[in-house]
N, C-alpha and C positions, 0 to 999 in steps of 0.2 A: 607525372598525371595526377591531375589534381584528384581527390577525392570527391565520389558522388555524395550529394547534399541528401538530408533525411528527405528534402522535397522531392528531390530527384527520383528516388527512391521510393518515395511511393506514387507518383504518375506513372512509372515502371511497373508496378505491382498490380495498379488500377489496371494495367494491357496484361493481366495475367502473367508478366514473369516475378518468374521462380528464384530465379539467380538475386533477383532484388531484394526478395523479403529473406534469403537465405542472409544477404548483406544485412538487412535492419534488422532483422534476430540476431544477429553477432554485434551489432551495434549494442541492443535494448535489452536483451532477453535477462542478464542480471538485475540490471535498475526493476525490469519488472517484476524475476522472484525475489525479489530481495525486499519491495514492496508488499508482492501477498503473501509473503513468509511473515510478513509485522501484522496481518491480517488476519491470517487464517491460523499461523502457531504452529501447522503441520507441514513440515517437508513434500511430501506425497499432497498434498491439498495446493499447495505452492505452485508445482511442476504439472498439474494440471489445469491452474489458473492460467499460469505462463503459457500454454500452449494453445488455451482459449483465444486467450487474449491475443496471440499471431495470427488466428483462424480469422477471430474477428477482426484481424489489419486486412487478411486476405480476400477475407468479402466487402467489404467500404471502405477501402484505397479509393475507387471512385469518389466518392463522399466527400473527402477531405475536402475543408474548405481551408485554404494558404494562408487565412487572413491569420493563423496562430500557428506555434510553435506545433512541430511534430513532438518533441517529446511531451511538450500541454496534453496534443491526443491520443499520448501511450497512455502516460498516464490517468487521464480518463478514463479510457476504458478498461484501465487495469483496478484501480479502485470499485468501480460499476461492476466489474463480474467477479472481484474479491467479495465484494457484501453482498453478492447475489449467493457467492459460495456457502457464504455463511444463513444467509435464510435456508438454503436451500437444506445444509445439514442440520438446523435447529427443526426446519419442517419435517426433515427424514427420522431426526431424534423422538418429536412429538409422536409422530404417524405409527412410529416400531414400538413406540413401550420405554422408549431406554431413555434414562435419565435426561432430563433435559437442564442441565444444572450447565449455567455458562463461564466456568472455571476450564482455564485454555488447558492443554499438557502439558507435561514437563516438556521446556520449552528454552531455548539457548539464540538467540541471534547471530549468525554469523559475522555480521558488519557492525555489534555493539564494542563499546570501546570503553566497557566495565572488566575488567579482570575477572572478577568474582561472580561466577556463574549462578549462583543462588542469588546475588542481588540482580543480577539479570534479567532471569525469569522474573522475580518476584515487583521489577519494574514494567515487564515487555506481560505481565499480567494484569496491573493496573494499569496501564492503557491501552490492553485486551476489555476492558470492563468498560472502559467511558462511550458514552452514546455515540452511535455514528459517523454524523458529523465533527462532533470534536476529536474524532480519534483519526479520521482523514487529515484534520489540518492538523493536526499532531503528528501525525507519520511523516505526512512531505512536509513539515516544518523542519521538523525535529532528528528524524531518524532517516531518512532520503535529504535532507539538507537543501529543498529546496527552497528560491525566493520567496518572499511575502505573495507578491504580483502573482506570482505562473501559480502558486498554491491557488493564492483567489481564483486566476482563470481557470484551472483546471477545476475546481469545484461549481465553476458561474457563476460566484460569489463577487461581493466588493472586499476590498482591499480592509475595509473598516470591521466587514461580516466577521473575516480573518482571522486578524487581529481579535474579534469578542469572543469567537469560540476557542481561541487559544487561550487566551485567558480562564474562560470557564473551567476548558482541559485542565490546564496545570494546574486552579483551583482545586479539582477533584480530583487529579493526582496526587496532591500535596495530603488533601484531605484525606483519601484512600491509603497514603502509606503511613501518614500518621496515626490511626487509629488501625491498621493491623497489621504495620508493622513498626512500632514504636523506635527498635533498635536500631533503624535507618539512618536515622538524624540524626545520633549521639556519634560522638566521635573514641574511636578504639584508644585508649588507654594502656 
């Protein structure tokens, strides 16, 4: 029996088929969670965003335009939901009088290929400090390893604009790591 495509699952979800939503969730929840975790750097927040993303998919499946890939659409929802969650968190900190620093919590991304947890935390802290669009381009390109054209589609930008964001992000990361953690660029002897 051939596997149902993501487009077919979305059509079924638009007709309120809960089983189709469970199937789509099974296929894409890990990617959604990892992307959200790259932004929010808190497991509980990433889990909440993952649930929010699939709730939004349930509500808006009928409005999906079949011209794009389903994964592109899901990533776009994930990025936007993650950025909104960050804004809410920052607004809550401001209104509650909690410290409004932008330092991420003690964090180690589960899919990172870096063995040293301290280096992993340092790098994700630097990524966390990027401007939102640079962070999005960087996370989707280098953490999620998506093709640049798909990153452009997700962000609603041209390929050239994504390349420009990536150049600025890499320069910003290099400068931040060089200034804040000069030991990272040195070889161990």
